[in-house]
N, C-alpha and C positions, 0 to 999 in steps of 0.2 A: 780640655775636652772631658765630658762626663763619661764615667765607666760604662761600658756597653757589653751586651750579650747578643750573640747571634743564635736565633732559635729557628732551626729548619722544621718545616711542617707546622709552623705556628698558627695556621688557620684551621687545623684540624681539631679534633675533640680535646685530647689531652694538651696539645700545643697551645690552643687558645686559652685553656685554663691557666697554663703556666704563664703566658703572656700577661693576662689580667693580674695574676699573683705578683709578678715582678714589677709591673707598672704601678700597682697600688701599694705594694708592701716592700719595696726595696729602693735603693738609691740609683739603680742602674736604668739606663735606657735599653730598649730592646729593638733589634733589627729582625724582622720576620721574613724568612725566605720560604715561599710556598708555591708549588706548581698549580695549585687550585684544581686538583683532580676531582674525582667524583665525591670524595669525602672531605675535601678542604674548601672552605667557603668564607668569603669576606663577611658574610652575615655573622659568623662566629666571633668577629672582632669589631663589630660595629661601635661598641661603646668605648673602644680605645683607639680606633684608627685616627681620630683627630687629635689625640693626646700628643703633646710635644715630645714625650719620651718613647713614642712608638713610630717605627719607620717600617713600612710594608714594601716588599719587593716581590713581584710576581716572577718566579723563575724556578728552574729545576736544579737540584743538587748535582746533577750529572753534567751541567754546563760549566766546564772548567774555567773559562774566561770570566763568566759572571761571578762565580764563587770567589775567584782571586780578586776581582775588582771590589766586591763587597768587603772582603777582609782588609784590603788595603785602604779603603775609603773610611770605614767605620772603626777599624783597629779594635775589634772586640778583645776582651780579657778572657772570654770563654765561648765555646760553641756547645749548644745543647741540641743534640741531633734526634729529632723525633719524626722526620719525614720518612714515611714508609706506607706500604700497603699492608693492612692488618687483618683482613677477614679470612678466616680458615676456609669457609665455604667457597669464596671466590677463588682461593688458591687451588682448591681441588678441581674446579672446573677449568682454570687457566693458570698454570704455575709460572709461565714465562714473565709476565709483567712483575711478579713478585721478585724473581731473580734480578731482572733489570733495575728495578728501583732499590730494593732492600740490600742487594749484594753489590752490583756494579756501581750504583749510585753512591753507596756508602764508601766504596773504594776511592772513587773520584773526589769525594768531599774530604776524605782523610788525606789524600795526596796533596790537595791545595792547602789544607790546614797545616800539614807538616812544613811546606815551603814558607808559609806565613810565620809559623811559630819559630822556625830556625832563624829567621831574620830579626826577631825581637831582641831587645836589650836583655841581658842576663836576668835581671830582676823580674822582668815581665814574663820571660820564658819560664821561670820558676813558679810564678803565680798562675799561669795559664792552665785551663782545664778543657779537655774534650769530653763531654758527658754524653754517653750513648744510651738511649732508651730501648730496653729490650722487654722481654716477656717471660713469664714462668713456663710457657709452652715449649721453650727450647729444651727443657729437661726431660720431656717425654710424659709418660703416664705413671701415676702412682696407684697403689692398691688402697685399701681402706684406711691404712695406718701410715704414719710418718709424714715428714715435710722435706722439701728440697732445701739444702743448705747452700750458701754461696760456695762456689768451687766444685760442686757436684758435677759428675760427667754430663755432657749434653747428649741427649738421645732424641732428637726431634722426630716426630712421626707424621707431620703434615707438610706440604710444600711451604706453607707460610712459616711454620716453626723452623724448618730447615733454613729458609732464607734469613731469618733473624739470627739463628745460631751461626751462620756463616759471617754475618755482619759483626756479631760479638767477637768471633775469632779474629776478624780483620782489625778491630779496635785493639785487641790484645797483641796482635802481631805487630801493628804499627808502633805500639808502646815499647815492645821488646826490641824491634829492629831499629827504629829511628829515635826512640826515647820520648815520643809524644806522651804527655801526661794524661792518659785516658782513664775514664771511669765508666764502668758498665752498671746500669741500673735495671733490675728486673722487677716488673710489677705483676700483681694478680689482675683479675678482671676489673676493669673500671666501669663505673656507671655514673649517671648524672645528666643534667641538661645538655643539649647540643650534641648528643651522640647520634651518629648517622643511623637511619632507620633500619639498616640491615642487621644490627646487633640485637641480642636477644631481648633485652628490656624494652627499648623503644619499639622493636618489631612487635612484641606481644601487646604492648599498649595500643598501638595504632591499628593492628589487626582486630583487637577486641572491640574497639569503639567503631570500627568499620563493619562490624558484623560478620567478620570472617572467622574461620577456624584458627585455633591456636595450636600449631604443630609442635609437638615435643618429641625429640628424637628417641628412638628405642623405647626403653622402659621409663625414661625420665630419671633414672638413678645416678646419672653422671654428675659429679660434684665439682663445683667451682668456688674459689675464694673471691670475695668482692670487696672493693674499696671505692669510696667516693672520689671522683676526679679532682675535687678541690683539695682532698688530702694528698693525692698524688702530686699536685702542683706544689703544695707546701713541702713535700718530701724532696722534690727536685730542687727547690730553692735551698733546703738544708744541705743537699749534696754540693751545690754551688758554693755555699758559705763554709762548710765544714768537712767536705769530703776529701779523702786522700787519694792521690793519683795511684792507679794500679789496683784499687779496691773494687769489689762487686758489692752492690747494696740491694737489698730486697725491700720493696715497698709493698707490704702485705698488711692485712687487717686481722687475720685469724678467724674471720667470719666465713664459714663454709655452708653452702646450701646445695642440695640436689636440685637439678633443673626443675623437676615437677613441683617441688616445694616453692621455689621462686615464682613460678607461674601461678600457682595457687595464691600466694600472697598478693601478686599483682591483681588477680581477679577480685580478692576481697577488698582491696583499696578502691578499685574501679566500682564495685558494687555500692560503695559508700559515696564516692565523689561524683560519679557519673552513671547513675542507675540506667539499665536498659529500659527502653520505652515499654517493653512487654512485662516488666517487673520480674523477669527471671534473672538468674545469676549468670555472670560471664563464665563461670566454671563449665557450663554446658557447652562452651565452644572449644574446650580443650580436647585435642585428639593426639594419641600416640601414633607416630608415623615411622616409616622405615628409617633406621639409624643412618647417621653420616658415616661414610667410608673412613676407617681408621680412627674412630671417635675415642679420644683419650678418656679414661674413666674418671680420673681425679687429678687436680693440681692443688698444691698447698705449699706455701713458702715459710721457711723459718726466718722470721723478721726481727726477733728480739735483739740479735746482734746489731742490726742496723739501728733499731731504736736507741740503743746505748751509745753507739758511735756518733750518731748525728743529733742526738737529743731531740728527736722527732717521734711523734706517735700519731696514728690517725685520730681525728676528733669527731667526725660526723657519725652519729649513731645510725645503725642500719634502718630502723623503723622510720625515723624522721627523714633520713636521706632518700629512702625509697619513695615515701609519700610525696616528698618535695619534687622528686623526679617525675612522678605520675602527673602531679599538678602542672608541672612545667609544660609537658607535652600536651595536656588538655587545653592549656591556655595559649599555645604557640603553634596552631595549625598553620598559620601563614609561613612560619619558618620551615616547617615540614614540607609544605608545598614548594617552597623555593629551592630546597636542597635535594629533593628526591631525584630530580633529573631523569624521570622515566622509570625509576625503581618503585614498584607499587607493593613490595612485600612478598613477591613470589619466592619460592624455595630456591636456594642455590646449593651448590655442593653435591650434586648427584653423581658426578664423575667426570673424568677428563673429556674436555670438548676439543674438536679440531680447531686450531687457531691459525690465523695468518702470521707470517713472520713479523717480528717487531724490531725496530731499530733504536738503539739508545741515543738520546740526544747528545750532540757533540758541542 
C-alpha cells in the first residue's frame, strides 16, 4: 500500500494548498477530511479531486467513529491537522464555535490518533507524526521591536487565539502523557489565491472592485507578517519530511507591513490592473474605522531556526505574490460567488453577540 497522509481541513485555504503540494510534489497519497464549513469548499480541490492519490471524505474531526474508521482503512503514516475556525473577527462575535471545533474537535482527533498510533508496529510508531497547524496569534501582542521565538509563553488575547493556544497545549499534553509524536507549527499571516473573502487581502480586493469603502481598523498602524500560502505548504511538507517530534517550528517570512501600507499597495495594483471607470484611484475608498476590540498591535516570528532545521525557506517574493493574488481574484469571480454563501463583505467583530447553544457532533 502506498504511503498515506491524513489532512484534516484539507478543503480550506492552507489545507488545499498543502494537498496540491503533496499530490504533485511527494510520493504520498492524501486523505482529506473536511466538514465543508463556511470556509471549506470542494472548489478549492477541483484540480486534484479526480487524482488517484487524492481521497476526499466529508466529515467532522469530532466524529470519533468516522476518524477511527479512516485511520484504520487508510493507515496513514502522519496526520496533518489544519481543521479549524480561523477568523478573529468571527470569534469576537461568537466564541463558542471556535471552542467546539478548535479545542474539543482537536481533543477528539488526538484521542483517536493515539489509539491508532499505539496499535502500530514499533517501526511505524517511531516514524509516525501528528503535525498540528497553529498561528503566531497564540503569543499575544508585540511592541515595535522583537520577534516571538519557539517556546515563548503563550498569551492569547482573542477568543480565536485562545482556542488555538488550547489546541497547542493539548497536542503537547498528549505527547507528554501518551508519547504521541506531535509537532506544533506556527505560521504568520497567509495570503494567496482561494482565501475566504472575510480575510483582509481578498476582502479589500473585492470591496474595492465593488465600489465599497475599504475599512482599515484604528489608525492602520497594526503590523502583520505575511507569507504566501504556497510557501507555507512547502514548509509543512518539510516538517513532514524532516521535522522532529516534540519540536515547535515557525513558518515566517520576515516581511512585515502595517495594515494601511498593505491596503495602499493593493490599491496601487488595482489602479494598474483594473482601473476605476471614473478614472479615480481606489485609494479614495480607504476609510479609517473604529478599531477591533482587543486588536493586537504586532506579530512577528523568529523563523531562522526553522529555516536551518528544515532546510526550508520562503520563495515567493512579496511584490509578485501580491500581484498574482490580486490577478487571481479579478479572474475568478465565479469562485467568489460560489464560496461566499451569503457573506458580502460586511464588518464582523464588533462585539459579543447572543448565541443559541451549540452541540458538538458525536
